[in-house]
Backbone bond lengths (Angstrom), bond angles and torsions (degrees), N, CA, C in turn:
res aa  C-N    CA-C-N  psi(-1)  N-CA   C-N-CA  omega(-1)  CA-C   N-CA-C  phi
1 X - - - 1.447 - - 1.520 111.27 -
2 X 1.314 118.47 -36.16 1.457 121.37 -179.37 1.544 110.73 -60.77
3 X 1.350 116.00 -41.80 1.455 118.56 -178.86 1.527 111.42 -65.54
4 X 1.336 117.34 -34.90 1.466 122.31 178.12 1.524 108.66 -67.06
5 X 1.350 116.23 -45.21 1.493 118.83 177.59 1.531 110.64 -60.31
6 X 1.295 116.67 -39.77 1.475 120.78 179.77 1.522 111.26 -60.30
7 X 1.319 117.21 -47.22 1.470 121.09 178.71 1.526 110.55 -63.68
8 X 1.321 116.51 -47.40 1.446 120.63 -177.56 1.510 113.44 -68.13
9 X 1.330 116.19 -18.08 1.469 119.42 176.98 1.490 113.81 -70.80
10 X 1.327 117.65 -20.38 1.483 120.37 -177.38 1.528 113.30 -120.19
11 X 1.352 117.66 -13.41 1.472 118.98 -179.40 1.512 109.32 -168.31
12 X 1.323 114.86 170.86 1.457 120.20 173.83 1.533 107.94 -70.58
13 X 1.284 116.72 155.50 1.462 119.79 178.94 1.485 112.19 -142.02
14 X 1.307 115.22 148.45 1.457 122.57 172.16 1.507 105.85 -121.50
15 X 1.314 114.83 127.49 1.455 121.66 -174.91 1.528 110.52 -122.54
16 X 1.298 117.32 137.06 1.455 121.71 170.98 1.536 105.57 -89.22
17 X 1.311 116.43 119.64 1.446 118.92 -177.20 1.543 110.68 -131.76
18 X 1.282 114.93 164.89 1.481 121.66 177.54 1.520 108.17 -87.13
19 X 1.337 117.64 167.03 1.454 119.16 173.78 1.536 112.67 -54.31
20 X 1.294 118.44 -41.74 1.470 122.32 176.19 1.501 110.88 -60.86
21 X 1.349 117.90 -41.03 1.433 121.30 176.31 1.524 113.48 -61.86
22 X 1.349 114.99 -38.24 1.479 120.01 177.54 1.515 110.42 -62.22
23 X 1.310 115.88 -41.96 1.459 121.30 179.59 1.527 110.72 -62.78
24 X 1.326 116.75 -44.03 1.478 120.93 179.91 1.522 110.75 -66.64
25 X 1.318 117.51 -42.17 1.466 119.67 177.52 1.507 111.90 -63.78
26 X 1.346 115.97 -39.40 1.464 118.81 -179.64 1.509 111.77 -62.29
27 X 1.326 116.74 -34.15 1.480 120.89 177.20 1.540 110.98 -60.02
28 X 1.331 116.21 -27.64 1.471 123.04 -176.02 1.520 112.16 -104.85
29 X 1.308 117.75 18.85 1.472 122.80 -173.20 1.517 112.33 -60.94
30 X 1.301 118.93 -23.21 1.469 119.98 179.16 1.534 110.87 -80.51
31 X 1.329 118.00 -14.60 1.457 121.36 179.46 1.522 111.30 -90.84
32 X 1.323 117.53 -24.42 1.476 121.38 -176.71 1.524 109.24 -134.84
33 X 1.294 117.60 154.21 1.447 122.95 174.30 1.537 106.32 -80.02
34 X 1.290 117.90 115.98 1.446 121.30 -168.89 1.520 113.45 -130.36
35 X 1.310 115.22 133.22 1.490 121.77 169.30 1.537 104.19 -132.84
36 X 1.291 116.03 131.36 1.474 121.50 177.55 1.525 108.67 -107.23
37 X 1.303 114.13 124.98 1.466 121.66 -177.90 1.527 107.80 -125.40
38 X 1.302 115.78 122.31 1.464 121.53 176.36 1.523 108.56 -93.09
39 X 1.331 115.17 120.31 1.463 119.75 176.11 1.516 107.25 -88.82
40 X 1.333 115.86 122.33 1.435 124.26 179.93 1.520 110.65 -119.80
41 X 1.295 117.07 136.03 1.463 120.64 174.82 1.525 106.50 -75.36
42 X 1.337 115.75 136.44 1.480 121.98 -173.87 1.543 111.27 -61.98
43 X 1.305 117.68 -33.55 1.489 120.64 -176.82 1.524 108.70 -152.98
44 X 1.313 114.43 159.55 1.462 118.89 176.15 1.508 111.66 -62.89
45 X 1.307 116.87 -31.86 1.488 120.19 178.35 1.514 110.68 -60.82
46 X 1.339 117.79 -41.98 1.481 122.06 177.72 1.510 109.24 -63.25
47 X 1.340 117.07 -44.02 1.452 120.24 -179.71 1.531 110.65 -61.81
48 X 1.324 115.98 -45.33 1.482 117.87 179.26 1.531 112.35 -64.06
49 X 1.327 117.51 -36.90 1.470 121.64 175.66 1.512 109.86 -61.34
50 X 1.363 117.59 -43.20 1.445 120.51 177.92 1.525 112.43 -64.58
51 X 1.335 116.22 -38.50 1.448 120.13 178.65 1.538 111.26 -64.11
52 X 1.327 116.72 -43.03 1.465 120.95 177.23 1.537 109.12 -62.19
53 X 1.349 117.66 -40.90 1.436 121.24 177.20 1.510 113.62 -61.22
54 X 1.306 116.38 -23.95 1.465 121.97 176.72 1.515 113.33 -93.02
55 X 1.333 115.90 3.83 1.457 121.28 178.05 1.516 114.00 87.12
56 X 1.308 117.25 11.43 1.489 120.82 178.48 1.529 107.18 -96.38
57 X 1.331 114.16 94.34 1.466 120.34 -174.80 1.506 113.33 -106.88
58 X 1.320 118.86 -13.28 1.442 122.26 179.92 1.526 110.57 -66.42
59 X 1.348 119.05 118.73 1.463 120.78 -177.81 1.537 113.39 -55.94
60 X 1.289 117.68 -37.29 1.480 120.65 -179.42 1.544 109.80 -66.33
61 X 1.295 116.94 -44.03 1.478 120.99 177.43 1.503 110.12 -64.63
62 X 1.327 118.68 -41.28 1.471 121.62 177.31 1.508 110.24 -60.45
63 X 1.314 116.99 -44.76 1.485 121.68 -179.37 1.512 109.64 -60.35
64 X 1.338 117.04 -45.33 1.462 121.65 -178.96 1.554 109.86 -60.66
65 X 1.338 116.81 -45.34 1.456 120.68 -179.46 1.512 112.14 -67.74
66 X 1.333 117.14 -36.53 1.484 119.71 177.08 1.514 109.73 -64.00
67 X 1.326 117.02 -41.61 1.440 121.27 178.54 1.533 111.42 -63.32
68 X 1.324 115.97 -44.93 1.469 119.69 179.52 1.525 111.30 -64.44
69 X 1.319 117.35 -34.82 1.447 120.00 178.47 1.521 111.03 -64.73
70 X 1.330 116.58 -37.13 1.470 119.44 -179.11 1.538 110.90 -71.86
71 X 1.324 116.93 -23.22 1.468 121.57 179.23 1.521 113.04 -82.35
72 X 1.301 117.68 -10.88 1.470 122.46 -175.80 1.519 108.17 -81.73
73 X 1.320 117.25 101.03 1.456 122.21 -178.15 1.519 110.17 -131.23
74 X 1.294 115.83 147.72 1.491 122.43 176.08 1.516 105.79 -78.88
75 X 1.348 117.66 139.06 1.462 120.16 177.56 1.522 111.92 -53.35
76 X 1.315 115.15 145.99 1.460 120.69 -174.27 1.514 114.22 -61.01
77 X 1.306 118.71 -27.69 1.447 121.92 -178.78 1.532 114.64 -87.36
78 X 1.302 116.71 7.12 1.475 121.91 179.51 1.530 108.35 -113.26
79 X 1.337 116.67 116.37 1.476 119.03 178.15 1.523 111.56 -70.80
80 X 1.307 116.88 141.32 1.439 122.86 -178.54 1.499 110.94 -156.01
81 X 1.325 115.36 164.20 1.456 121.00 173.17 1.513 107.50 -112.93
82 X 1.320 116.56 153.76 1.450 123.03 178.49 1.518 108.81 -109.72
83 X 1.321 115.73 132.95 1.464 122.15 171.75 1.520 107.73 -116.42
84 X 1.325 114.98 117.70 1.461 120.61 179.01 1.511 109.49 -86.50
85 X 1.322 116.23 124.71 1.458 121.66 179.73 1.523 109.42 -103.17
86 X 1.337 115.74 139.42 1.487 118.75 -179.02 1.528 112.44 -117.62
87 X 1.329 116.35 5.65 1.476 118.24 178.96 1.498 114.70 89.43
88 X 1.331 118.53 -6.73 1.439 120.88 174.90 1.515 108.45 -91.41
89 X 1.326 117.11 115.15 1.457 121.00 -171.98 1.496 112.88 -54.72
90 X 1.319 118.13 -47.18 1.458 120.93 -179.69 1.531 113.75 -62.04
91 X 1.312 115.64 -45.38 1.473 119.90 179.17 1.534 110.26 -65.99
92 X 1.318 115.70 -45.53 1.466 118.84 -178.27 1.526 110.61 -63.93
93 X 1.319 118.22 -40.73 1.473 121.41 176.91 1.495 111.11 -60.68
94 X 1.328 116.71 -45.60 1.485 120.38 179.89 1.529 111.64 -61.74
95 X 1.329 116.19 -42.55 1.447 121.68 179.54 1.565 111.17 -63.13
96 X 1.301 115.64 -43.54 1.444 120.17 -179.06 1.548 111.40 -67.20
97 X 1.318 115.82 -44.21 1.490 119.55 178.03 1.531 109.35 -62.31
98 X 1.314 118.00 -40.44 1.482 119.78 177.99 1.525 111.30 -61.92
99 X 1.321 116.63 -36.90 1.465 119.60 179.18 1.537 111.04 -71.22
100 X 1.327 116.24 -38.54 1.470 120.36 -179.90 1.531 112.89 -71.23
101 X 1.312 114.68 -36.79 1.467 118.97 -176.12 1.538 109.32 -128.28
102 X 1.323 116.36 70.53 1.466 119.48 -178.66 1.533 110.94 -64.68
103 X 1.322 114.98 147.54 1.478 119.35 178.14 1.489 108.55 -70.87
104 X 1.313 115.79 137.40 1.482 120.10 -178.77 1.515 110.49 -84.32
């Protein structure tokens, strides 16, 4: 938490965290300006394409990673927004920016 406070003391930050990390940050939401956004792949086909792009071609390894991705959930008592990614850089960037800076 101290390293996160240090970063946020001088600039905005985006952090990749685990569900447990989201829960811990949410406990400290009054100390920091916090938005939690869960990035979700739009379909298993997109996830598998991304895995192949990273050199993970073994079907068993792909299956294991797809299963682990589906198990990655934010705790129920932590509010968050979901951004669905489809692998198109422009679309994904637009979706993420919209989630970070929603229109008032």
